[in-house]
Each structure stands twice: as C-alpha cells, then as structure tokens.
C-alpha positions in Angstrom: -70.9 -52.0 190.8 -70.7 -55.3 192.7 -68.1 -58.0 192.1 -67.6 -61.6 192.9 -64.5 -61.8 195.2 -65.8 -63.5 198.3 -64.0 -66.9 198.1 -60.4 -67.6 199.0 -59.8 -68.6 195.4 -60.9 -65.1 194.3 -59.3 -63.2 197.2 -58.6 -59.6 196.0 -55.3 -59.5 197.9 -54.1 -62.6 196.2 -54.9 -61.1 192.8 -53.2 -57.9 193.9 -50.1 -60.0 194.7 -50.1 -61.3 191.2 -50.4 -57.8 189.8 -47.6 -56.6 192.1 -45.3 -59.5 191.0 -45.9 -58.8 187.3 -45.1 -55.1 187.8 -41.9 -56.0 189.6 -40.7 -58.3 186.8 -41.8 -55.9 184.0 -39.8 -53.0 185.7 -36.8 -55.3 186.4 -36.4 -55.7 182.7 -37.9 -52.5 181.3 -36.3 -50.1 183.8 -32.9 -51.8 183.6 -32.0 -49.2 181.0 -31.3 -46.5 183.7 -28.8 -48.4 185.9 -27.2 -50.1 183.0 -26.8 -46.8 181.2 -23.1 -46.3 182.0 -22.4 -49.8 180.6 -24.4 -49.0 177.4 -22.4 -45.8 177.2 -19.0 -47.5 177.4 -19.9 -50.5 175.2 -21.7 -48.5 172.4 -19.8 -45.1 172.7 -22.9 -43.1 173.4 -23.3 -39.5 174.3 -25.5 -38.3 177.2 -28.2 -37.4 174.7 -28.1 -40.9 173.2 -28.3 -42.4 176.7 -31.4 -40.3 177.3 -32.9 -41.7 174.1 -32.9 -45.3 175.5 -35.7 -44.7 178.1 -37.3 -42.3 175.6 -37.6 -45.1 173.1 -39.2 -47.3 175.8 -41.8 -44.7 176.7 -42.4 -43.8 173.1 -43.6 -47.3 172.7 -45.7 -46.8 175.8 -47.2 -43.6 174.4 -48.0 -45.2 171.0 -49.7 -48.2 172.6 -51.5 -46.7 175.6 -54.8 -45.7 174.0 -55.3 -48.9 171.9 -54.1 -51.0 174.9 -56.6 -49.3 177.3 -59.4 -50.0 174.9 -58.3 -53.6 174.4 -58.0 -54.1 178.1 -61.6 -52.9 178.6 -62.7 -55.5 176.0 -60.3 -58.5 176.7 -59.7 -58.1 180.4 -56.6 -58.2 182.5 -55.8 -61.9 182.5 -55.1 -62.4 178.8 -53.2 -59.2 178.6 -50.7 -60.3 181.3 -49.4 -63.2 179.2 -49.3 -61.2 175.9 -47.5 -58.2 177.4 -44.8 -60.2 179.3 -44.0 -62.0 176.1 -43.8 -58.7 174.2 -41.3 -57.1 176.6 -39.3 -60.2 177.3 -38.8 -61.2 173.7 -37.8 -57.7 172.6 -35.3 -57.2 175.4 -33.9 -60.7 174.9 -33.3 -59.7 171.2 -31.8 -56.4 172.3 -29.0 -58.3 174.2 -27.7 -59.6 170.9 -27.5 -56.2 169.1 -24.8 -53.6 168.7 -26.6 -51.5 166.1 -27.9 -48.4 167.9 -31.0 -47.7 165.7 -32.0 -51.4 166.0 -31.5 -51.2 169.8 -33.8 -48.2 169.9 -36.4 -50.0 167.8 -36.4 -53.1 170.0 -36.7 -50.9 173.2 -39.7 -49.2 171.6 -41.3 -52.6 170.9 -40.6 -53.5 174.5 -42.3 -50.3 175.4 -45.5 -51.6 173.9 -45.6 -54.4 176.5 -44.3 -52.3 179.3 -46.8 -49.4 178.7 -49.8 -51.6 178.1 -49.2 -53.4 181.4 -50.2 -50.3 183.3 -53.7 -50.2 181.8 -54.1 -54.0 182.3 -53.0 -53.9 186.0 -54.8 -50.7 186.8 -58.0 -52.3 185.5 -57.4 -55.2 187.8 -57.2 -52.9 190.8 -60.2 -50.9 189.8 -62.3 -54.1 189.4 -61.1 -55.9 192.5 -61.2 -53.1 195.1 -63.8 -50.6 196.2 -63.0 -46.9 196.2 -62.3 -46.7 199.9 -59.4 -49.2 199.5 -58.3 -48.4 196.0 -55.7 -45.8 196.9 -53.8 -48.3 199.2 -54.2 -51.1 196.7 -53.1 -49.0 193.7 -50.1 -47.8 195.8 -49.1 -51.4 196.6 -49.4 -52.4 193.0 -47.5 -49.4 191.7 -44.7 -50.2 194.3 -43.9 -53.1 192.1 -42.5 -50.7 189.5 -40.1 -49.0 191.8 -39.2 -52.3 193.5 -38.3 -53.8 190.1 -36.3 -50.7 189.2 -34.4 -50.9 192.5 -33.7 -54.6 191.9 -32.3 -53.7 188.5 -29.8 -51.4 190.1 -29.1 -53.6 193.1 -28.8 -56.9 191.3 -28.4 -56.4 187.5 -25.9 -53.6 187.7 -23.3 -55.4 189.9 -23.8 -58.6 187.8 -23.4 -56.7 184.6 -20.2 -55.0 185.7 -18.7 -58.5 186.2 -20.3 -60.4 183.3 -21.4 -57.7 180.9 -24.9 -56.3 180.3 -25.8 -58.6 177.5 -26.0 -62.0 179.3 -27.5 -60.4 182.4 -30.3 -58.7 180.4 -30.9 -61.9 178.4 -31.4 -63.9 181.6 -33.7 -61.3 183.1 -35.8 -61.3 180.0 -36.2 -65.0 180.0 -37.2 -64.9 183.7 -39.9 -62.4 182.8 -41.3 -64.7 180.1 -41.4 -67.8 182.4 -42.9 -65.9 185.3 -45.5 -64.2 183.0 -46.8 -67.7 182.1 -46.9 -68.8 185.8 -48.8 -65.7 186.9 -51.2 -66.0 184.0 -52.2 -69.5 185.3 -52.7 -68.1 188.8 -54.6 -64.8 188.2 -58.4 -64.8 187.9 -60.6 -62.2 186.3 -63.3 -60.7 188.4 -66.7 -61.1 186.9 -68.9 -58.0 187.0 -72.5 -58.8 187.9 -73.9 -56.2 185.6 -73.1 -56.4 181.9 -70.9 -53.9 180.1 -71.2 -52.7 176.6 -68.3 -53.7 174.3 -65.5 -51.1 174.1 -64.0 -52.2 170.8 -66.2 -50.8 168.1 -65.0 -47.8 166.2 -67.9 -45.7 167.4 -67.3 -46.5 171.0 -63.5 -45.9 170.7 -64.1 -42.5 169.2 -66.8 -41.7 171.8 -64.5 -42.7 174.7 -61.6 -40.6 173.4 -63.9 -37.6 172.8 -65.3 -37.9 176.3 -61.8 -38.0 177.8 -60.6 -35.0 175.9 -63.6 -33.0 176.9 -63.1 -33.9 180.6 -61.2 -30.8 181.7 -59.9 -32.0 185.1 -59.0 -35.4 183.8 -57.0 -33.8 181.0 -55.3 -31.3 183.3 -54.2 -34.0 185.7 -52.8 -36.0 182.8 -50.8 -33.0 181.6 -49.4 -32.5 185.1 -48.3 -36.1 185.0 -46.2 -35.3 181.9 -43.9 -33.2 184.0 -43.9 -35.5 187.0 -43.2 -38.5 184.9 -40.4 -36.7 183.0 -38.9 -35.6 186.3 -39.0 -39.2 187.6 -37.2 -40.6 184.6 -34.6 -37.8 184.7 -33.8 -38.8 188.2 -33.7 -42.5 187.4 -31.7 -42.0 184.2 -29.1 -39.5 185.3 -28.5 -39.9 189.1 -26.0 -42.7 188.5 -24.1 -40.7 185.9 -24.3 -37.5 187.8 -22.9 -38.8 191.0 -20.3 -40.9 189.2 -19.0 -38.2 186.9 -19.5 -35.0 188.9 -19.0 -36.2 192.4 -16.6 -39.1 191.8 -18.8 -41.7 193.6 -17.8 -45.2 192.5 -20.2 -46.7 189.9 -21.6 -49.5 192.2 -22.2 -47.0 195.0 -23.8 -44.6 192.5 -26.1 -47.5 191.6 -27.0 -47.9 195.3 -28.2 -44.3 195.2 -30.6 -45.2 192.5 -31.7 -48.2 194.7 -32.3 -45.8 197.6 -34.3 -43.5 195.3 -36.5 -46.4 194.2 -36.9 -47.7 197.7 -38.1 -44.2 198.7 -40.5 -44.4 195.7 -41.7 -47.8 196.8 -42.4 -46.6 200.3 -43.9 -43.4 198.9 -46.4 -45.2 196.6 -47.9 -47.0 199.7 -47.6 -44.1 202.1 -49.1 -41.5 199.7 -52.0 -43.9 198.9 -52.7 -44.4 202.6 -52.5 -40.6 203.2 -54.9 -39.8 200.4 -57.3 -42.5 201.5 -57.3 -41.5 205.2 -55.9 -38.1 206.0 -57.3 -36.4 202.9 -60.4 -38.7 202.5 -59.7 -39.6 198.9 -58.5 -36.2 197.8 -55.7 -37.2 195.3 -54.9 -33.7 194.0 -53.8 -32.2 197.3 -51.4 -35.1 197.7 -50.0 -34.3 194.2 -49.5 -30.7 195.2 -47.4 -31.8 198.2 -45.4 -34.2 196.1 -44.7 -31.5 193.5 -43.5 -29.0 196.1 -41.1 -31.4 197.8 -39.8 -32.6 194.5 -39.1 -29.1 193.3 -37.1 -28.5 196.6 -35.2 -31.7 196.0 -34.2 -30.7 192.4 -33.0 -27.3 193.7 -30.9 -29.1 196.4 -29.2 -31.2 193.7 -28.5 -28.0 191.8 -26.9 -26.5 194.9 -24.5 -29.3 195.8 -20.8 -28.6 195.2 -18.7 -31.0 193.2 -17.2 -33.8 195.2 -20.2 -34.1 197.6 -20.0 -37.4 199.5 -22.2 -40.4 199.2 -23.6 -39.9 202.7 -25.0 -36.5 201.8 -26.7 -37.9 198.8 -28.5 -40.6 200.6 -31.3 -38.5 202.3 -31.6 -36.2 199.3 -32.3 -39.0 196.7 -34.5 -40.9 199.2 -36.8 -37.9 199.7 -36.7 -37.1 196.0 -37.6 -40.7 195.1 -40.2 -40.8 197.9 -42.1 -38.1 196.1 -41.3 -38.1 192.4 -41.3 -41.9 192.1 -44.1 -42.3 194.6 -46.9 -40.3 192.9 -47.9 -42.8 190.2 -50.6 -44.6 192.2 -52.2 -41.2 193.2 -52.1 -40.2 189.5 -53.8 -43.4 188.3 -56.5 -43.1 190.9 -57.1 -39.4 190.2 -57.7 -40.0 186.5 -59.8 -43.1 186.8 -62.0 -41.4 189.5 -62.8 -38.6 187.1 -64.4 -41.0 184.7 -67.1 -43.8 184.8 -65.7 -47.1 186.0 -66.4 -48.8 182.7 -63.9 -46.5 181.1 -61.1 -47.2 183.6 -58.9 -49.0 181.1 -59.4 -46.3 178.5 -58.8 -43.5 181.0 -55.6 -45.1 182.2 -54.4 -45.7 178.7 -55.1 -42.2 177.4 -53.6 -40.6 180.5 -50.5 -42.8 180.3 -50.1 -41.8 176.7 -50.1 -38.1 177.6 -47.9 -38.7 180.6 -45.4 -40.7 178.6 -44.5 -37.7 176.5 -42.9 -36.2 179.6 -40.8 -39.4 179.9 -39.9 -39.3 176.2 -38.9 -35.6 176.1 -37.6 -35.0 179.7 -34.5 -37.2 179.6 -33.7 -36.0 176.0 -33.8 -32.4 177.0 -31.9 -33.0 180.2 -29.2 -34.9 178.4 -28.9 -32.1 175.8 -28.6 -29.6 178.5 -25.8 -31.7 180.1 -24.0 -32.2 176.7 -24.1 -28.4 176.0 -23.9 -27.1 179.5 -23.8 -28.8 182.9 -25.8 -31.0 185.2 -26.3 -28.0 187.5 -28.2 -26.2 184.7 -30.3 -29.3 184.1 -31.3 -29.6 187.8 -32.2 -25.9 187.9 -34.4 -26.1 184.8 -36.1 -29.2 186.4 -36.8 -27.1 189.6 -38.5 -24.4 187.5 -40.7 -26.9 185.7 -41.8 -28.5 188.9 -42.7 -25.1 190.3 -44.9 -24.5 187.3 -46.6 -27.9 187.8 -47.2 -27.1 191.4 -49.1 -24.0 190.3 -51.2 -26.0 187.8 -52.0 -28.6 190.5 -53.2 -25.9 192.9 -55.5 -24.6 190.1 -56.8 -28.2 189.6 -57.4 -28.4 193.3 -59.4 -25.2 193.2 -61.5 -26.4 190.3 -62.0 -30.0 191.4 -64.7 -29.2 193.9 -67.0 -28.2 191.1 -66.9 -31.6 189.3 -68.2 -34.8 190.9 -66.1 -38.0 190.9 -66.5 -40.6 188.1 -67.4 -37.8 185.7 -71.1 -37.9 186.6 
C-alpha cells in the first residue's frame, strides 16, 4: 500500500515524534501507580495484594477496551483517538487524586485504563500507516520507548515530588498536563491518507469476521499468549522493585525509585535496540528476538531470587538495567510480530485483540506476585517468575519453528 508522506508537513518522523510524545505523557500518568505505590500503601493502609490491584485495575480497563478500541481506530483513525484518549486518562486520574475510597480508586484507575490501553492501538496504527516494513521495527521501537520514558519520568520526577508534597497534588498536576498536551498534539498530528480505499471496519459482520480471523490465526494467537507472561513479568518488575529493594534490602525509598528509573531507561534503550536488531541482524525475524529476550529475562528473575538480604544499591544497578532492557524492551517487537501476521487493514484490530490478551498477564501477574509475597516471600515470587519465563521461552522456540510455514501478513 502506498501513502502520501512526501512533504515536510507530512514528514513521517515528525508524526512519529507526536506519537512518541503522547506515549510519554500517557505513561507518565498511567504508569505512575508503580513508583507511587509505597505512598498509596502508607496513605490508604494497603496490603501488597491491594498494591498489586492498582496496576491490575489499569490493565483490566485496557483489556476490556482493546478489541473495540482496535476496531474503532481502524474506522476513525489515529488523530481523533489521540484527543479522546488523553482526555479519558487525564480526567479519570485527576478525579482519582481527590478520592480516599479504595473501590472508587480502583474504578477510576480502570476507566483511565480505557484511555491508556486504547492509545496503543491508535499509536500502533500510526506507525503501521506511516512507515514501510523495512523501517517499522525501528519506528515502533522508538514509539514504544515513550512508554518506558514516561514510566521512568514518573519515578524520577513524580516520586520525589510526591514524597515532599503528597501524591495527590502531584498526580493532579500531571493529569492536567496530559490533557493540555493531548490537545496540542491533536492540532499537530496529521492522518496519512491511503491511496487505495478500505472497507469500513465498524459493521457487526466485519467486527465478528475480524475477531474470527484473528482467533483462527495460530501464530498470531500464540505470540499474543506469550505476551501475557512477558507483560505480566514487566509489570511485576515495575510494581514491586521499589518495595522489594526498600523493604528487603533497606535501600532508601528515593534510591529504590532510582532503580525503577534505571530499569525503565534500560527498557527505553531496549525498545530501540531490539527493533534495530530485528530489522537488521535478523532481517525482520521478530520471534527469535523474543526468544533471546525471554532467556535473559528468566536469568534476571533467577538472579533477584538469589540475592541475599541487604544487597547494596550498586549491585542492583546492572541487574535491573539488564532485566528492564529485556522485559520492558520487548513491546515493539511484540506489536510488530502480531501486526505482521495479519493483513495491514486489520492492524488496529490485531493490535487491540493482542493487547487484550496480553493485558491479562498484567492484570493477573502483579496480583499473584503480591499474594505470594503476602503469604510467603519475595524470593518465592522471583523464583516462580523464573519458572514462568522458562515456559514462555519454550513456547517462543516452538513458534519460531512453526513460523517458517506461515507467510507474513496472514496471506
């Protein structure tokens, strides 16, 4: 498919910059739950399991909205969705800053998850439509880096401010910033216009047909299932690394937050590096990159399990960097893998359905890990995570074996 992107006004890299910035701001707000977790815990007297339910609520919203959002993105396009989704997340988290009722907090976080989750399909569609396959891995990696960059900024900026002024005013200001910047980016971003026409995606018949096609696509489905465990592992690291190092290893809270920043910086670098590696070294083979990521991530989880209590900050730095480089760096590869197993006209639907499946790992993972910690120990949790990642490595190797038999784009 050919696209009009030849003028400076419609420069694909300028549009990628818009998508990157919106991902940064969405993650700054949505992913603030992990670094601010200890402050939520102290203010609301929460258990570790209840802390795990905060990101679980966000990603439950993401799971619920992913399929309809993907279909809506295919019909309405990226530009309109940018404005709608920034308002959805910004308003819900701004309201959250005024609440002390835990069930209401979970509900508002879930509503915010509608905006946070749907943004993935909207921004993924932008990358798919602006960039050819040979540049898509790098472009998707750069765009996905916005998520880890925003998460790192939440730990680096919001956590220190919240320890001084409280999490409520800090979260309110961040939410208002998201709304304002969402409107600005909406005015800047342009929609690429396909030269060939596309059939509408919004009829009931087309919706059911799209979902049926995706479910029957075996490799697409297997990659999405693998993403459940990888997403869950990523959110376990993000949610509990601060609490783990603060409570078990007596690392000061702000320094523990820096470890989350280091993990997210590693993830930001990983999303670009893994995209370049898959585009160049492995010539677009996304699955072999996911195998490597799963292997290194499993070793990282085993390393955290093995560390004795009181391990110093300096020892944690390379461990969390490598862990983040892999487990927070896989998302662009995942998004490219699933969209390249289906026709381009289903890119939004494929992203949405895969994100829905992957979100269940994020919903369940932190809850199970928190329950293990409440009833046992962090060490047991890290060891269970190691075993899960080993199983996923085996599944990805199987996908790699089968993938040679199915052509790209589901044709």
